[in-house]
mmCIF file of the N, C-alpha and C atoms, coordinates in Angstrom:
data_MODEL
# 
_entry.id   MODEL 
# 
loop_
_atom_site.group_PDB 
_atom_site.id 
_atom_site.type_symbol 
_atom_site.label_atom_id 
_atom_site.label_alt_id 
_atom_site.label_comp_id 
_atom_site.label_asym_id 
_atom_site.label_entity_id 
_atom_site.label_seq_id 
_atom_site.pdbx_PDB_ins_code 
_atom_site.Cartn_x 
_atom_site.Cartn_y 
_atom_site.Cartn_z 
_atom_site.occupancy 
_atom_site.B_iso_or_equiv 
_atom_site.pdbx_formal_charge 
_atom_site.auth_seq_id 
_atom_site.auth_comp_id 
_atom_site.auth_asym_id 
_atom_site.auth_atom_id 
_atom_site.pdbx_PDB_model_num 
ATOM 1   N N  . UNK A 1 1  ? -15.180 -10.786 -6.926  1.00 0.00 ? 1  UNK A N  1 
ATOM 2   C CA . UNK A 1 1  ? -15.758 -10.429 -5.655  1.00 0.00 ? 1  UNK A CA 1 
ATOM 3   C C  . UNK A 1 1  ? -16.139 -8.958  -5.694  1.00 0.00 ? 1  UNK A C  1 
ATOM 4   N N  . UNK A 1 2  ? -17.349 -8.643  -5.339  1.00 0.00 ? 2  UNK A N  1 
ATOM 5   C CA . UNK A 1 2  ? -17.809 -7.261  -5.281  1.00 0.00 ? 2  UNK A CA 1 
ATOM 6   C C  . UNK A 1 2  ? -17.982 -6.859  -3.825  1.00 0.00 ? 2  UNK A C  1 
ATOM 7   N N  . UNK A 1 3  ? -17.443 -5.703  -3.491  1.00 0.00 ? 3  UNK A N  1 
ATOM 8   C CA . UNK A 1 3  ? -17.582 -5.180  -2.137  1.00 0.00 ? 3  UNK A CA 1 
ATOM 9   C C  . UNK A 1 3  ? -18.298 -3.843  -2.243  1.00 0.00 ? 3  UNK A C  1 
ATOM 10  N N  . UNK A 1 4  ? -19.518 -3.769  -1.756  1.00 0.00 ? 4  UNK A N  1 
ATOM 11  C CA . UNK A 1 4  ? -20.278 -2.530  -1.830  1.00 0.00 ? 4  UNK A CA 1 
ATOM 12  C C  . UNK A 1 4  ? -20.725 -2.231  -3.253  1.00 0.00 ? 4  UNK A C  1 
ATOM 13  N N  . UNK A 1 5  ? -21.029 -0.968  -3.502  1.00 0.00 ? 5  UNK A N  1 
ATOM 14  C CA . UNK A 1 5  ? -21.495 -0.529  -4.812  1.00 0.00 ? 5  UNK A CA 1 
ATOM 15  C C  . UNK A 1 5  ? -20.420 0.348   -5.436  1.00 0.00 ? 5  UNK A C  1 
ATOM 16  N N  . UNK A 1 6  ? -19.995 -0.004  -6.629  1.00 0.00 ? 6  UNK A N  1 
ATOM 17  C CA . UNK A 1 6  ? -18.976 0.769   -7.320  1.00 0.00 ? 6  UNK A CA 1 
ATOM 18  C C  . UNK A 1 6  ? -19.602 1.936   -8.069  1.00 0.00 ? 6  UNK A C  1 
ATOM 19  N N  . UNK A 1 7  ? -18.922 3.089   -8.120  1.00 0.00 ? 7  UNK A N  1 
ATOM 20  C CA . UNK A 1 7  ? -19.438 4.234   -8.878  1.00 0.00 ? 7  UNK A CA 1 
ATOM 21  C C  . UNK A 1 7  ? -19.384 3.954   -10.376 1.00 0.00 ? 7  UNK A C  1 
ATOM 22  N N  . UNK A 1 8  ? -20.128 4.702   -11.187 1.00 0.00 ? 8  UNK A N  1 
ATOM 23  C CA . UNK A 1 8  ? -20.172 4.473   -12.634 1.00 0.00 ? 8  UNK A CA 1 
ATOM 24  C C  . UNK A 1 8  ? -18.814 4.595   -13.327 1.00 0.00 ? 8  UNK A C  1 
ATOM 25  N N  . UNK A 1 9  ? -17.871 5.302   -12.727 1.00 0.00 ? 9  UNK A N  1 
ATOM 26  C CA . UNK A 1 9  ? -16.551 5.495   -13.343 1.00 0.00 ? 9  UNK A CA 1 
ATOM 27  C C  . UNK A 1 9  ? -15.524 4.473   -12.859 1.00 0.00 ? 9  UNK A C  1 
ATOM 28  N N  . UNK A 1 10 ? -15.964 3.413   -12.196 1.00 0.00 ? 10 UNK A N  1 
ATOM 29  C CA . UNK A 1 10 ? -15.082 2.455   -11.552 1.00 0.00 ? 10 UNK A CA 1 
ATOM 30  C C  . UNK A 1 10 ? -14.646 1.347   -12.507 1.00 0.00 ? 10 UNK A C  1 
ATOM 31  N N  . UNK A 1 11 ? -13.387 0.941   -12.397 1.00 0.00 ? 11 UNK A N  1 
ATOM 32  C CA . UNK A 1 11 ? -12.845 -0.200  -13.134 1.00 0.00 ? 11 UNK A CA 1 
ATOM 33  C C  . UNK A 1 11 ? -12.177 -1.111  -12.117 1.00 0.00 ? 11 UNK A C  1 
ATOM 34  N N  . UNK A 1 12 ? -12.556 -2.368  -12.076 1.00 0.00 ? 12 UNK A N  1 
ATOM 35  C CA . UNK A 1 12 ? -12.006 -3.325  -11.127 1.00 0.00 ? 12 UNK A CA 1 
ATOM 36  C C  . UNK A 1 12 ? -11.153 -4.345  -11.881 1.00 0.00 ? 12 UNK A C  1 
ATOM 37  N N  . UNK A 1 13 ? -9.948  -4.614  -11.350 1.00 0.00 ? 13 UNK A N  1 
ATOM 38  C CA . UNK A 1 13 ? -9.035  -5.568  -11.974 1.00 0.00 ? 13 UNK A CA 1 
ATOM 39  C C  . UNK A 1 13 ? -8.725  -6.691  -10.995 1.00 0.00 ? 13 UNK A C  1 
ATOM 40  N N  . UNK A 1 14 ? -8.875  -7.928  -11.443 1.00 0.00 ? 14 UNK A N  1 
ATOM 41  C CA . UNK A 1 14 ? -8.441  -9.083  -10.665 1.00 0.00 ? 14 UNK A CA 1 
ATOM 42  C C  . UNK A 1 14 ? -6.953  -9.247  -10.927 1.00 0.00 ? 14 UNK A C  1 
ATOM 43  N N  . UNK A 1 15 ? -6.139  -8.950  -9.930  1.00 0.00 ? 15 UNK A N  1 
ATOM 44  C CA . UNK A 1 15 ? -4.686  -8.943  -10.095 1.00 0.00 ? 15 UNK A CA 1 
ATOM 45  C C  . UNK A 1 15 ? -4.151  -10.367 -10.062 1.00 0.00 ? 15 UNK A C  1 
ATOM 46  N N  . UNK A 1 16 ? -3.389  -10.721 -11.108 1.00 0.00 ? 16 UNK A N  1 
ATOM 47  C CA . UNK A 1 16 ? -2.763  -12.037 -11.193 1.00 0.00 ? 16 UNK A CA 1 
ATOM 48  C C  . UNK A 1 16 ? -1.280  -11.990 -10.836 1.00 0.00 ? 16 UNK A C  1 
ATOM 49  N N  . UNK A 1 17 ? -0.651  -10.844 -11.013 1.00 0.00 ? 17 UNK A N  1 
ATOM 50  C CA . UNK A 1 17 ? 0.771   -10.704 -10.708 1.00 0.00 ? 17 UNK A CA 1 
ATOM 51  C C  . UNK A 1 17 ? 1.061   -9.264  -10.315 1.00 0.00 ? 17 UNK A C  1 
ATOM 52  N N  . UNK A 1 18 ? 2.028   -9.094  -9.413  1.00 0.00 ? 18 UNK A N  1 
ATOM 53  C CA . UNK A 1 18 ? 2.470   -7.759  -9.004  1.00 0.00 ? 18 UNK A CA 1 
ATOM 54  C C  . UNK A 1 18 ? 3.990   -7.762  -8.978  1.00 0.00 ? 18 UNK A C  1 
ATOM 55  N N  . UNK A 1 19 ? 4.578   -6.626  -9.356  1.00 0.00 ? 19 UNK A N  1 
ATOM 56  C CA . UNK A 1 19 ? 6.026   -6.535  -9.422  1.00 0.00 ? 19 UNK A CA 1 
ATOM 57  C C  . UNK A 1 19 ? 6.622   -5.831  -8.224  1.00 0.00 ? 19 UNK A C  1 
ATOM 58  N N  . UNK A 1 20 ? 7.857   -6.215  -7.907  1.00 0.00 ? 20 UNK A N  1 
ATOM 59  C CA . UNK A 1 20 ? 8.627   -5.547  -6.859  1.00 0.00 ? 20 UNK A CA 1 
ATOM 60  C C  . UNK A 1 20 ? 9.822   -4.897  -7.538  1.00 0.00 ? 20 UNK A C  1 
ATOM 61  N N  . UNK A 1 21 ? 9.894   -3.597  -7.447  1.00 0.00 ? 21 UNK A N  1 
ATOM 62  C CA . UNK A 1 21 ? 10.960  -2.827  -8.075  1.00 0.00 ? 21 UNK A CA 1 
ATOM 63  C C  . UNK A 1 21 ? 11.987  -2.410  -7.029  1.00 0.00 ? 21 UNK A C  1 
ATOM 64  N N  . UNK A 1 22 ? 13.161  -1.934  -7.468  1.00 0.00 ? 22 UNK A N  1 
ATOM 65  C CA . UNK A 1 22 ? 14.169  -1.474  -6.508  1.00 0.00 ? 22 UNK A CA 1 
ATOM 66  C C  . UNK A 1 22 ? 13.635  -0.439  -5.518  1.00 0.00 ? 22 UNK A C  1 
ATOM 67  N N  . UNK A 1 23 ? 12.795  0.466   -5.979  1.00 0.00 ? 23 UNK A N  1 
ATOM 68  C CA . UNK A 1 23 ? 12.254  1.484   -5.071  1.00 0.00 ? 23 UNK A CA 1 
ATOM 69  C C  . UNK A 1 23 ? 11.411  0.842   -3.973  1.00 0.00 ? 23 UNK A C  1 
ATOM 70  N N  . UNK A 1 24 ? 10.710  -0.252  -4.303  1.00 0.00 ? 24 UNK A N  1 
ATOM 71  C CA . UNK A 1 24 ? 9.878   -0.933  -3.316  1.00 0.00 ? 24 UNK A CA 1 
ATOM 72  C C  . UNK A 1 24 ? 10.711  -1.503  -2.174  1.00 0.00 ? 24 UNK A C  1 
ATOM 73  N N  . UNK A 1 25 ? 11.779  -2.222  -2.485  1.00 0.00 ? 25 UNK A N  1 
ATOM 74  C CA . UNK A 1 25 ? 12.563  -2.803  -1.396  1.00 0.00 ? 25 UNK A CA 1 
ATOM 75  C C  . UNK A 1 25 ? 13.342  -1.739  -0.638  1.00 0.00 ? 25 UNK A C  1 
ATOM 76  N N  . UNK A 1 26 ? 13.702  -0.634  -1.313  1.00 0.00 ? 26 UNK A N  1 
ATOM 77  C CA . UNK A 1 26 ? 14.391  0.448   -0.607  1.00 0.00 ? 26 UNK A CA 1 
ATOM 78  C C  . UNK A 1 26 ? 13.453  1.102   0.420   1.00 0.00 ? 26 UNK A C  1 
ATOM 79  N N  . UNK A 1 27 ? 12.203  1.257   0.056   1.00 0.00 ? 27 UNK A N  1 
ATOM 80  C CA . UNK A 1 27 ? 11.208  1.778   1.002   1.00 0.00 ? 27 UNK A CA 1 
ATOM 81  C C  . UNK A 1 27 ? 11.023  0.787   2.143   1.00 0.00 ? 27 UNK A C  1 
ATOM 82  N N  . UNK A 1 28 ? 10.878  -0.484  1.800   1.00 0.00 ? 28 UNK A N  1 
ATOM 83  C CA . UNK A 1 28 ? 10.660  -1.535  2.804   1.00 0.00 ? 28 UNK A CA 1 
ATOM 84  C C  . UNK A 1 28 ? 11.803  -1.608  3.809   1.00 0.00 ? 28 UNK A C  1 
ATOM 85  N N  . UNK A 1 29 ? 13.029  -1.428  3.334   1.00 0.00 ? 29 UNK A N  1 
ATOM 86  C CA . UNK A 1 29 ? 14.203  -1.492  4.209   1.00 0.00 ? 29 UNK A CA 1 
ATOM 87  C C  . UNK A 1 29 ? 14.459  -0.187  4.962   1.00 0.00 ? 29 UNK A C  1 
ATOM 88  N N  . UNK A 1 30 ? 13.688  0.866   4.666   1.00 0.00 ? 30 UNK A N  1 
ATOM 89  C CA . UNK A 1 30 ? 13.802  2.115   5.394   1.00 0.00 ? 30 UNK A CA 1 
ATOM 90  C C  . UNK A 1 30 ? 14.774  3.123   4.799   1.00 0.00 ? 30 UNK A C  1 
ATOM 91  N N  . UNK A 1 31 ? 15.313  2.826   3.622   1.00 0.00 ? 31 UNK A N  1 
ATOM 92  C CA . UNK A 1 31 ? 16.235  3.763   2.966   1.00 0.00 ? 31 UNK A CA 1 
ATOM 93  C C  . UNK A 1 31 ? 15.511  5.010   2.458   1.00 0.00 ? 31 UNK A C  1 
ATOM 94  N N  . UNK A 1 32 ? 14.255  4.843   2.137   1.00 0.00 ? 32 UNK A N  1 
ATOM 95  C CA . UNK A 1 32 ? 13.428  5.958   1.662   1.00 0.00 ? 32 UNK A CA 1 
ATOM 96  C C  . UNK A 1 32 ? 12.219  6.042   2.594   1.00 0.00 ? 32 UNK A C  1 
ATOM 97  N N  . UNK A 1 33 ? 12.052  7.165   3.305   1.00 0.00 ? 33 UNK A N  1 
ATOM 98  C CA . UNK A 1 33 ? 10.924  7.270   4.232   1.00 0.00 ? 33 UNK A CA 1 
ATOM 99  C C  . UNK A 1 33 ? 9.592   7.314   3.478   1.00 0.00 ? 33 UNK A C  1 
ATOM 100 N N  . UNK A 1 34 ? 8.606   6.687   4.061   1.00 0.00 ? 34 UNK A N  1 
ATOM 101 C CA . UNK A 1 34 ? 7.275   6.651   3.460   1.00 0.00 ? 34 UNK A CA 1 
ATOM 102 C C  . UNK A 1 34 ? 6.249   6.783   4.570   1.00 0.00 ? 34 UNK A C  1 
ATOM 103 N N  . UNK A 1 35 ? 5.338   7.717   4.408   1.00 0.00 ? 35 UNK A N  1 
ATOM 104 C CA . UNK A 1 35 ? 4.285   7.928   5.395   1.00 0.00 ? 35 UNK A CA 1 
ATOM 105 C C  . UNK A 1 35 ? 3.295   6.761   5.319   1.00 0.00 ? 35 UNK A C  1 
ATOM 106 N N  . UNK A 1 36 ? 2.994   6.176   6.464   1.00 0.00 ? 36 UNK A N  1 
ATOM 107 C CA . UNK A 1 36 ? 2.072   5.046   6.523   1.00 0.00 ? 36 UNK A CA 1 
ATOM 108 C C  . UNK A 1 36 ? 0.678   5.512   6.898   1.00 0.00 ? 36 UNK A C  1 
ATOM 109 N N  . UNK A 1 37 ? -0.375  4.843   6.506   1.00 0.00 ? 37 UNK A N  1 
ATOM 110 C CA . UNK A 1 37 ? -0.360  3.629   5.701   1.00 0.00 ? 37 UNK A CA 1 
ATOM 111 C C  . UNK A 1 37 ? -0.007  3.939   4.249   1.00 0.00 ? 37 UNK A C  1 
ATOM 112 N N  . UNK A 1 38 ? 0.576   2.985   3.573   1.00 0.00 ? 38 UNK A N  1 
ATOM 113 C CA . UNK A 1 38 ? 1.005   3.173   2.191   1.00 0.00 ? 38 UNK A CA 1 
ATOM 114 C C  . UNK A 1 38 ? 0.869   1.855   1.434   1.00 0.00 ? 38 UNK A C  1 
ATOM 115 N N  . UNK A 1 39 ? 0.805   1.950   0.131   1.00 0.00 ? 39 UNK A N  1 
ATOM 116 C CA . UNK A 1 39 ? 0.739   0.780   -0.732  1.00 0.00 ? 39 UNK A CA 1 
ATOM 117 C C  . UNK A 1 39 ? 2.021   0.691   -1.532  1.00 0.00 ? 39 UNK A C  1 
ATOM 118 N N  . UNK A 1 40 ? 2.654   -0.462  -1.463  1.00 0.00 ? 40 UNK A N  1 
ATOM 119 C CA . UNK A 1 40 ? 3.836   -0.714  -2.276  1.00 0.00 ? 40 UNK A CA 1 
ATOM 120 C C  . UNK A 1 40 ? 3.480   -1.704  -3.375  1.00 0.00 ? 40 UNK A C  1 
ATOM 121 N N  . UNK A 1 41 ? 4.448   -2.050  -4.177  1.00 0.00 ? 41 UNK A N  1 
ATOM 122 C CA . UNK A 1 41 ? 4.261   -3.013  -5.263  1.00 0.00 ? 41 UNK A CA 1 
ATOM 123 C C  . UNK A 1 41 ? 3.115   -2.568  -6.170  1.00 0.00 ? 41 UNK A C  1 
ATOM 124 N N  . UNK A 1 42 ? 3.319   -1.439  -6.818  1.00 0.00 ? 42 UNK A N  1 
ATOM 125 C CA . UNK A 1 42 ? 2.265   -0.795  -7.593  1.00 0.00 ? 42 UNK A CA 1 
ATOM 126 C C  . UNK A 1 42 ? 2.072   -1.376  -8.987  1.00 0.00 ? 42 UNK A C  1 
ATOM 127 N N  . UNK A 1 43 ? 3.088   -2.044  -9.546  1.00 0.00 ? 43 UNK A N  1 
ATOM 128 C CA . UNK A 1 43 ? 2.961   -2.622  -10.882 1.00 0.00 ? 43 UNK A CA 1 
ATOM 129 C C  . UNK A 1 43 ? 2.124   -3.894  -10.803 1.00 0.00 ? 43 UNK A C  1 
ATOM 130 N N  . UNK A 1 44 ? 1.234   -4.074  -11.764 1.00 0.00 ? 44 UNK A N  1 
ATOM 131 C CA . UNK A 1 44 ? 0.359   -5.243  -11.723 1.00 0.00 ? 44 UNK A CA 1 
ATOM 132 C C  . UNK A 1 44 ? -0.039  -5.676  -13.134 1.00 0.00 ? 44 UNK A C  1 
ATOM 133 N N  . UNK A 1 45 ? -0.505  -6.903  -13.221 1.00 0.00 ? 45 UNK A N  1 
ATOM 134 C CA . UNK A 1 45 ? -1.173  -7.390  -14.423 1.00 0.00 ? 45 UNK A CA 1 
ATOM 135 C C  . UNK A 1 45 ? -2.337  -8.257  -13.971 1.00 0.00 ? 45 UNK A C  1 
ATOM 136 N N  . UNK A 1 46 ? -3.337  -8.331  -14.799 1.00 0.00 ? 46 UNK A N  1 
ATOM 137 C CA . UNK A 1 46 ? -4.505  -9.106  -14.430 1.00 0.00 ? 46 UNK A CA 1 
ATOM 138 C C  . UNK A 1 46 ? -5.584  -9.033  -15.484 1.00 0.00 ? 46 UNK A C  1 
ATOM 139 N N  . UNK A 1 47 ? -6.815  -9.242  -15.044 1.00 0.00 ? 47 UNK A N  1 
ATOM 140 C CA . UNK A 1 47 ? -7.977  -9.299  -15.930 1.00 0.00 ? 47 UNK A CA 1 
ATOM 141 C C  . UNK A 1 47 ? -9.048  -8.355  -15.393 1.00 0.00 ? 47 UNK A C  1 
ATOM 142 N N  . UNK A 1 48 ? -9.665  -7.589  -16.289 1.00 0.00 ? 48 UNK A N  1 
ATOM 143 C CA . UNK A 1 48 ? -10.754 -6.695  -15.888 1.00 0.00 ? 48 UNK A CA 1 
ATOM 144 C C  . UNK A 1 48 ? -11.901 -7.545  -15.337 1.00 0.00 ? 48 UNK A C  1 
ATOM 145 N N  . UNK A 1 49 ? -12.284 -7.265  -14.101 1.00 0.00 ? 49 UNK A N  1 
ATOM 146 C CA . UNK A 1 49 ? -13.333 -8.026  -13.425 1.00 0.00 ? 49 UNK A CA 1 
ATOM 147 C C  . UNK A 1 49 ? -14.690 -7.327  -13.478 1.00 0.00 ? 49 UNK A C  1 
ATOM 148 N N  . UNK A 1 50 ? -14.672 -5.991  -13.482 1.00 0.00 ? 50 UNK A N  1 
ATOM 149 C CA . UNK A 1 50 ? -15.925 -5.232  -13.482 1.00 0.00 ? 50 UNK A CA 1 
ATOM 150 C C  . UNK A 1 50 ? -15.675 -3.863  -14.097 1.00 0.00 ? 50 UNK A C  1 
ATOM 151 N N  . UNK A 1 51 ? -16.655 -3.375  -14.850 1.00 0.00 ? 51 UNK A N  1 
ATOM 152 C CA . UNK A 1 51 ? -16.519 -2.090  -15.540 1.00 0.00 ? 51 UNK A CA 1 
ATOM 153 C C  . UNK A 1 51 ? -17.755 -1.249  -15.257 1.00 0.00 ? 51 UNK A C  1 
ATOM 154 N N  . UNK A 1 52 ? -17.544 -0.029  -14.766 1.00 0.00 ? 52 UNK A N  1 
ATOM 155 C CA . UNK A 1 52 ? -18.650 0.890   -14.527 1.00 0.00 ? 52 UNK A CA 1 
ATOM 156 C C  . UNK A 1 52 ? -19.265 1.361   -15.835 1.00 0.00 ? 52 UNK A C  1 
ATOM 157 N N  . UNK A 1 53 ? -20.489 1.813   -15.766 1.00 0.00 ? 53 UNK A N  1 
ATOM 158 C CA . UNK A 1 53 ? -21.225 2.203   -16.977 1.00 0.00 ? 53 UNK A CA 1 
ATOM 159 C C  . UNK A 1 53 ? -20.625 3.409   -17.689 1.00 0.00 ? 53 UNK A C  1 
ATOM 160 N N  . UNK A 1 54 ? -19.850 4.238   -16.995 1.00 0.00 ? 54 UNK A N  1 
ATOM 161 C CA . UNK A 1 54 ? -19.229 5.417   -17.614 1.00 0.00 ? 54 UNK A CA 1 
ATOM 162 C C  . UNK A 1 54 ? -17.839 5.134   -18.185 1.00 0.00 ? 54 UNK A C  1 
ATOM 163 N N  . UNK A 1 55 ? -17.354 3.904   -18.040 1.00 0.00 ? 55 UNK A N  1 
ATOM 164 C CA . UNK A 1 55 ? -16.010 3.549   -18.499 1.00 0.00 ? 55 UNK A CA 1 
ATOM 165 C C  . UNK A 1 55 ? -16.078 3.029   -19.925 1.00 0.00 ? 55 UNK A C  1 
ATOM 166 N N  . UNK A 1 56 ? -15.199 3.553   -20.799 1.00 0.00 ? 56 UNK A N  1 
ATOM 167 C CA . UNK A 1 56 ? -15.140 3.065   -22.173 1.00 0.00 ? 56 UNK A CA 1 
ATOM 168 C C  . UNK A 1 56 ? -13.743 2.536   -22.473 1.00 0.00 ? 56 UNK A C  1 
ATOM 169 N N  . UNK A 1 57 ? -13.639 1.650   -23.429 1.00 0.00 ? 57 UNK A N  1 
ATOM 170 C CA . UNK A 1 57 ? -12.355 1.103   -23.839 1.00 0.00 ? 57 UNK A CA 1 
ATOM 171 C C  . UNK A 1 57 ? -11.927 -0.135  -23.066 1.00 0.00 ? 57 UNK A C  1 
ATOM 172 N N  . UNK A 1 58 ? -12.736 -0.572  -22.120 1.00 0.00 ? 58 UNK A N  1 
ATOM 173 C CA . UNK A 1 58 ? -12.438 -1.772  -21.333 1.00 0.00 ? 58 UNK A CA 1 
ATOM 174 C C  . UNK A 1 58 ? -13.683 -2.638  -21.278 1.00 0.00 ? 58 UNK A C  1 
ATOM 175 N N  . UNK A 1 59 ? -13.479 -3.954  -21.177 1.00 0.00 ? 59 UNK A N  1 
ATOM 176 C CA . UNK A 1 59 ? -14.597 -4.876  -20.999 1.00 0.00 ? 59 UNK A CA 1 
ATOM 177 C C  . UNK A 1 59 ? -14.152 -6.005  -20.089 1.00 0.00 ? 59 UNK A C  1 
ATOM 178 N N  . UNK A 1 60 ? -15.094 -6.657  -19.448 1.00 0.00 ? 60 UNK A N  1 
ATOM 179 C CA . UNK A 1 60 ? -14.792 -7.780  -18.566 1.00 0.00 ? 60 UNK A CA 1 
ATOM 180 C C  . UNK A 1 60 ? -13.989 -8.823  -19.331 1.00 0.00 ? 60 UNK A C  1 
ATOM 181 N N  . UNK A 1 61 ? -12.974 -9.373  -18.679 1.00 0.00 ? 61 UNK A N  1 
ATOM 182 C CA . UNK A 1 61 ? -12.165 -10.421 -19.279 1.00 0.00 ? 61 UNK A CA 1 
ATOM 183 C C  . UNK A 1 61 ? -10.944 -9.922  -20.039 1.00 0.00 ? 61 UNK A C  1 
ATOM 184 N N  . UNK A 1 62 ? -10.840 -8.606  -20.247 1.00 0.00 ? 62 UNK A N  1 
ATOM 185 C CA . UNK A 1 62 ? -9.702  -8.029  -20.966 1.00 0.00 ? 62 UNK A CA 1 
ATOM 186 C C  . UNK A 1 62 ? -8.442  -8.141  -20.107 1.00 0.00 ? 62 UNK A C  1 
ATOM 187 N N  . UNK A 1 63 ? -7.362  -8.666  -20.680 1.00 0.00 ? 63 UNK A N  1 
ATOM 188 C CA . UNK A 1 63 ? -6.090  -8.727  -19.950 1.00 0.00 ? 63 UNK A CA 1 
ATOM 189 C C  . UNK A 1 63 ? -5.453  -7.347  -19.963 1.00 0.00 ? 63 UNK A C  1 
ATOM 190 N N  . UNK A 1 64 ? -5.012  -6.891  -18.791 1.00 0.00 ? 64 UNK A N  1 
ATOM 191 C CA . UNK A 1 64 ? -4.460  -5.535  -18.654 1.00 0.00 ? 64 UNK A CA 1 
ATOM 192 C C  . UNK A 1 64 ? -3.203  -5.563  -17.796 1.00 0.00 ? 64 UNK A C  1 
ATOM 193 N N  . UNK A 1 65 ? -2.423  -4.513  -17.908 1.00 0.00 ? 65 UNK A N  1 
ATOM 194 C CA . UNK A 1 65 ? -1.302  -4.285  -17.000 1.00 0.00 ? 65 UNK A CA 1 
ATOM 195 C C  . UNK A 1 65 ? -1.231  -2.790  -16.742 1.00 0.00 ? 65 UNK A C  1 
ATOM 196 N N  . UNK A 1 66 ? -0.617  -2.421  -15.652 1.00 0.00 ? 66 UNK A N  1 
ATOM 197 C CA . UNK A 1 66 ? -0.548  -1.005  -15.337 1.00 0.00 ? 66 UNK A CA 1 
ATOM 198 C C  . UNK A 1 66 ? 0.180   -0.751  -14.044 1.00 0.00 ? 66 UNK A C  1 
ATOM 199 N N  . UNK A 1 67 ? 0.005   0.462   -13.542 1.00 0.00 ? 67 UNK A N  1 
ATOM 200 C CA . UNK A 1 67 ? 0.634   0.890   -12.299 1.00 0.00 ? 67 UNK A CA 1 
ATOM 201 C C  . UNK A 1 67 ? -0.381  1.699   -11.516 1.00 0.00 ? 67 UNK A C  1 
ATOM 202 N N  . UNK A 1 68 ? -0.536  1.368   -10.255 1.00 0.00 ? 68 UNK A N  1 
ATOM 203 C CA . UNK A 1 68 ? -1.438  2.109   -9.387  1.00 0.00 ? 68 UNK A CA 1 
ATOM 204 C C  . UNK A 1 68 ? -0.923  3.527   -9.213  1.00 0.00 ? 68 UNK A C  1 
ATOM 205 N N  . UNK A 1 69 ? -1.816  4.487   -9.241  1.00 0.00 ? 69 UNK A N  1 
ATOM 206 C CA . UNK A 1 69 ? -1.436  5.884   -9.037  1.00 0.00 ? 69 UNK A CA 1 
ATOM 207 C C  . UNK A 1 69 ? -0.943  6.090   -7.614  1.00 0.00 ? 69 UNK A C  1 
ATOM 208 N N  . UNK A 1 70 ? -0.014  7.016   -7.436  1.00 0.00 ? 70 UNK A N  1 
ATOM 209 C CA . UNK A 1 70 ? 0.529   7.303   -6.111  1.00 0.00 ? 70 UNK A CA 1 
ATOM 210 C C  . UNK A 1 70 ? -0.471  8.028   -5.279  1.00 0.00 ? 70 UNK A C  1 
# 
């Protein structure tokens, strides 16, 4: 799914799985304050769905895993 126009440096990943770590549930339960809006469950795995023209080392269909930047 494409939403709008992606910049040339953009990499889009179709996420197939996301992880929940101890820090995630501690934030969710209020043990660690977090300014909202916020994104939790940052670990992911999936498949590259779209690659901008300035991106190298990735291609559509490549299986990847990573962590969203804070």
